[in-house]
N, C-alpha and C positions, 0 to 999 in steps of 0.2 A: 500523790507518788504512786510513781506504777511499782508494779510486784515484780520480786529479785526475779532475775532470768529471763523478764519481759524483752529488754532488749536484743538481749545476746539469741533469743529465740527468733527474733526478726530478722537478724542479718541473713541468715544462712536463708529465707525466703527471698529475702531481697537480691542477695545474688543470685538465686536461681533465675529469677525474673531477668536479671540484667544478663546472665550468661544464654536464657535461652531467646533473648530479644534478636541477637543477630540471626537465630533458623531464617530461610526464607517461607513466608505465609503462603505461598501459592506453588502450585502442583507446576505451572510454567516454569518459574522462578527455580524451582529444585531440579526439574528437567534440565535447563538451559546450564545449570551450574554442574551437574554431574555429568553433562555432555561434554561442558567445557575443560572440566579437569580431566575426563578421559582421553580427551581431543589431544591436550598439552601432553599429558603421559605418553602416548601413542607418537606424537611428532617426537617427542626428547627420543623415545625409544629407537625409534626409525632414523634418526638424524644420528645417533651414536652408533646405531649397526652401519649405516652407510658409511661414515666416516672412519670407522675401524677396514670396513672393505676397502676403502679406497686407499687407503694407508698401506695395508697388507700388500695389496694388489701394487701400489707405488713401488715399495722396498721389493716385491717379487720381479717388478719389471725393471729396477735399478740392477739387481742380480743378475738378472740376464745379461744385462747391456755391458757390466762389468767383466761376466764370465766369456764373451764375445771377443772384449778386448783382451783377454787375457790368451785366449786360445790364439787370437791373431798373431800376438806375439809368440807364442809357441811355434808357430810357424815360420815367422821371421829370424829369430834368433837363432846364433849357428855359434859354434865352439871349433878351436884350430884344434892341430893334434896335440899339442902340448895344454889343451884343456882350458885355454882363455877364451874369454866372451867374445863374440864378434857382433856389435850392436846393431840393430834392423837398421837398414837404409830408408825404408817406407814404414811409415807409424801408421796406426788404425786410426787415430783423428790426428788432426794439425793441433791441438792444443796439448800434445804431447811434447810438440817443439817449443813451446811458449813458457817460458818460466812464471811460477806462481799462476799458472792458469785454472786451476780446479780438478785438472784431470792428471792423474799421476801414474807413473809405472816405476815398480822396483822388482828389479831379479835380486835373490840371495843367492850367494857362493859360499863357498868354504872358505875362499880366500879375502870376503868382503862383498857389500851389495854392490848392484851397480844399479843406477835412476836414470831415468831419461831426462830431458832437458828442465821438463816441468819443474821438476824437483829441487832446481837450484832457488836459493832463497828459503823456500817456507820449510819450517821445523817438523817434519811427520814420525809416527811411531814407528819405532825399530821392528822390522817385520821377523817372524820366527821360520824356523826352515820346516816345512812341512815335509811327511813322507811319502811314497811315491803315490803319483794318483789320489792325494788325499786336498780335499776341497775344504774351503772356509771363508764363511761372510761375517762379517764383523761392522760392529755402527752401531748409532755413531760414535767415533772414536777422536777424544781431542788433540786437533793440530793447531800449529800456528802458522798465520800468512807472514807471506815476506814483510810486511809494514809491522810486524807486531803484534796482529791483532788476534784474540782465540779464536778458532772456529772448531768445525765438527765434520768428518768424513768416514764415508765408508767404504769398507776395505774387501775385495774378494783375493782369496790365493789357490793358487794349485802347486802341486809338489810333483817331480820328477827327476829322473835321474838320467844322466849322461851315461851312454854307454862305454865311454873310454875306449884308447887305443892301445897299440903294442909300447908307446913311450909313455903313457901317463893312464892310471887305473879311471875304474867308473866313479862318479861323485855326484850327490842329489845337489838339486839344485830346485828354486820354488820361485814363482811370477806371481807378482800381485799388483793390483790396478785398485786405486784410488782416486774417488770423485768427492768434491767437497757436498756435505749436506745442504749447502744453501739452494741447489736447486731442487730439491726433493721438497725443502721446507716451504720453498716459494710454492710450488705445485700444492702444495697441501692448504697453505694459506689461500690461494686463488679457489679452491674448490671449497673447502668450508666455506668462506663467504658466501658463494652463490650457492651452496647446499642452503643456508639457514635464511637465504633472500627467499628462495623458491618457496623452503617448507614452511616459512613464515605468510609466504603469500598464500600457499593450499590450506593453511590453517585459517587465515581470515575467510576465505571463501566458502571453505567445509563449517566454519561457525554460522555463516551469514546461511547456510544450507539446513543446517540443523535449524536456526532458529523458525526459518519457512516451514520444513516439514513439521517440529512442533508445533508450531500453530496451525497447521494443518491438521495434525491428529488431534489436538485438543478441542478441535471445532466441536463436534460431539458433544464433549462436555459442558462446553458455552451453550448449546443449543438447550440441553435437559437444563440448566440453571434456566435461561430462558424460560423454557416452559412450566420450570414450575415457579414464577415472577408468576407468570400469566395464571397458572391454576390458583395462586394466591389470591390474586385481584380478582377471579372470580371470571376471569375471560376465558379458561378452558374445565373442562369438565372432569379431566386427567389427560396423563399424560400420553403422546402419541405412541406408536408402537414402529416407526421410523429412526430404530437407533441401531448401534450397532450391538452384535452377540453380547461382548463382553459388556456392556451396560444395562441390556435386559434383566439381568434379574434387579438391577438397581431401580430400574422404571417400573418393572413389575410390581417390587415390594411397594414404592411411594403410590402405585393403581390400588393394592391391597390394602394401604392403610387409607386412604381417601375413601374407599368403598366400605371398610370397616366403620368409617366414622359415619356416614353417610347412612349406613342400617341401623348404626346404635341410635342415631339421632329419629330417623324414621320409627324406629322399633319401642322408642319414649314417646314421640307422639302417639302412635297408635293405642298403646298403653295406657295412656291417659286419654285419649278418646274414646277408647272400651270400655276404662273404667269409670268416666263421667256418663258415658250413653248408658252403662248396666244398670249405675246407681239412678237414673232418671226414674224406673217404673216403682223402683220400692218407696221412693221418696214421694210419687206421685201419689200411691196407695195409703201413706202414712197422711198425708196432706188431704185428700179426702175423707181419711177417718176424723179427721180432726173439724172437717170443716160440716162433716152430720152430727156429730156430736152423739156417738152413739151411746151403745151399752159401755161404760169402763173395762166392765170384765173381757166383753169381747175385742175391744180398745186395746185392750194390754196382751190378749192371745194374738191378736193381728200385728202389734207390736214387736214382739218376741220373734215372730215368723219372719217380718222383713227384718229384722235386725239380724238374724240368722242369715238371712240371703244376702245381706248386704257383705255380712262378716265370708261368706263364703267368696262372693265377688271379689273381694280385696284380697283376700289370700290367694285366689287364683292368679289375678294379677301381678301381686308382687310375685306370684313363684313363676311367672311368665316373664319377668324383669330380671328374675335372678339369672335366667338362663341368658347369660350375658352375650353368648354367641363365640364366634370364632375370635380365638385370641392368635395373632400373629408370633410367630417365633415364639410358641409356646413347648417348655421341654417336653419329651416322649415321656408318657405314663402308662407303665405296664397294665395290661387287662386281668390279667389272673388273680391278683391280690384283691382287686376291689367287686369284682364277680365274687368270691369266695365269701366276702364279707357281707354282700347284699343277699346271698344266697343262705346262708346262716339266719338271715335276719327273716326271711321268707317261710324258711323251713319252720320257725317256732311259731309264726303266724298262724300257717296252714298244718299246723303238725297234726290236726283231725285227720287231713286228706292224706297223709303219707306218702307226698309227692318227692321223687326222686330227682334230683338235677344234674344231667352229665355235662361235661366240658369238653370241648374239641376245640382248645385254643393253643394256635401254633407261639411259642414261645418269642419268636422274632416281633411279633404283631404288636404295634406300640398306639397310642391314642395321643395327636399332638393336638394339646386344647388343655381347659381347664380340667382339673379333677374333679369337680363338682358337677360339671356337665357330665363327664364319662359315668359318674354314678346316676343322674338322672335319667340319662338313656337309657341306662342298662337298668337302672332300678323300675322305670315304669315298664319296660318291655318284659323282662322276667316276674314282675308284680302280673301284670296282666296273663301272664303264662300261665303264672302257679293259679290264678283267681280262676280259670276255664280249664285248666288241665286236669284228667282223671287221675294217672301217677305219674307219669314222666314228663321232663322238660327237658330239653337240649340247646344248650350256649355253645353256638360254633363260632371262632372269630380266627382269620384269616388274612394275609398282607393282601391290600388290594391293588388297584392300577399303580405302575412304575412311572416316572416320566424324567428325562435327565435333568440332572443337578436340581432336583425336586425331591422332597422327602415322600416315602410312599404312601398310598392312600389306605384306607381299612375297608374290611369287609365282616360283618356281624350280623349275624341271624340267630333268631330264637323260633324253637318248634314246641309246639305242647300237642298233649293227645287229646285234647278236647272237641268238641263239637265243630269247631272250624268256623269259618265265615262264607257265605254265601258271597258267590261273586258279585249279585246286584249290592250287596251290603256293603262291599269294600268301599265304593266312592262315597257312601253315608259315613262310614269309619274314619276317612280320610280327608271329611269334606273340613276346608278350611272356613274359619270367621263362625263356627258353631257355639250357640250360646253354652255355659257351663250345664244346665239343667236339661239340655238336647241332648247332651253328649253320654248321658246315664246310660241310656239305651245300646247297648252294643259292647267296648270294651272301654268306657270308660273317659273321664276328663282327663288322663296319663295320655293319653293318643296325642292330646293337641299340643302339650308341651313337650314330646317327642318329635312331631314334626316340626313344633319352629326349633329346638336345637337341630336338626338336621337340614334346615334349612337356611340356619344360620351359617353350619358349616358346610353349605353348598354342596349337599351330599341329596341322595336319596331315599325314598323309603317305596318297600312293594309288598304288598300281601298277597299271598297265596294259599294253597293246601300244601301242606309238610308231607312228603310222599315217604319221609323215614317214618314219622309216628303218626299221622293221616288225621293232625289238628290242624291250626293255623300256624304260619310260616311268616312273621317279619322279616323281611332281609332290610337292612342299612348299608349303604354305600358310600363311603367316603372319600373324595377325590385327591390325588397327590396335593400337597400344600407347598408352600414356599421353603 
């Protein structure tokens, strides 16, 4: 029987899975979806803006056309001496003479309105009296055609004042011109039909172009995937360098991972090979002692010596294996706390010598790697300096070389005021692959571990005479990392 609440807990998870299933799983689909939505929004906004611009322009053109008709009537309309209206003989447009033609003219007078022949039949709204030179543009206003069907019209009006005569005083009058909105509506309908057809065609063409551009722009990613597949199959040793700048950090990281794995594998093989080779001699000596059946006491002493030697060899090889080398994308490690911890321990060990260690550490400097590697590196160099120094040791840490979009390198130097190292002996001190008991002469076994660490971090080690303290100076330079 399921525990209480088990089904309830499973339901939200299933819901999340169903909700997340609709999301596009490829970059191409995501980009195409985003571009399509953006294109759709742009076309909708552009179509709306063009539609409003056309409607406003068409209405303004209608206003100007009606105004020109009104001005023409202003020129043609005359008044008698008694103030009666004399209709114009010539109308601005023949439609003014046709009943219910859709174009109407009205003159508002104090004694009552006058209308053109086209006003006979339809029901038009009653026009108001306007002030002198006052203009108005209204619409669409409801009207009724001669057949009784409802319609709409736009109306333009302008007001005037007749100056009057000695027989009749002055009075105001207004001239109105109306046009059926059907004409404007037809224009807008035709424009909108053409607009959305053209915008739709342009949208399809742009969508196809986006697909082609997207396919072209994602080609470097497909090439990276293809190269990575070939690397996994063993057909390539690493990623090539023919990639855009934006993908270089990715390909460099992949190459760094590949190189790191190869180095780790090579290090493990070398460690096992070195250990096996180093143990061959002690085992051969023990085998010889057993075959010779020598004195038990001598055999016991030889056994003790060879076991100690084998223990030292195993400890050394384990120490080398523990320095696992360059860890990619490690968190930055501050230098000074680890240096103080190491120096406090060394001051107790070499208390009889009274050695003083000084720091010159840039607070911005960081070690990008394992804290154990930093302790191993500084510990061996500082212990070597304490061993050979007379009274002073100097630790210097600075920021190393920098590179764009990479973490800065590191420069570390340890000086002592001891006897120093002759130039002829530097090569022996830094010689690679020397046995443990061969390295006792000089600066000890710790320097081999230092060299392995620096090599794993792709750095450099230089040994020279210290200009400040007069003894040996060990300089470690680590390059910029990923």
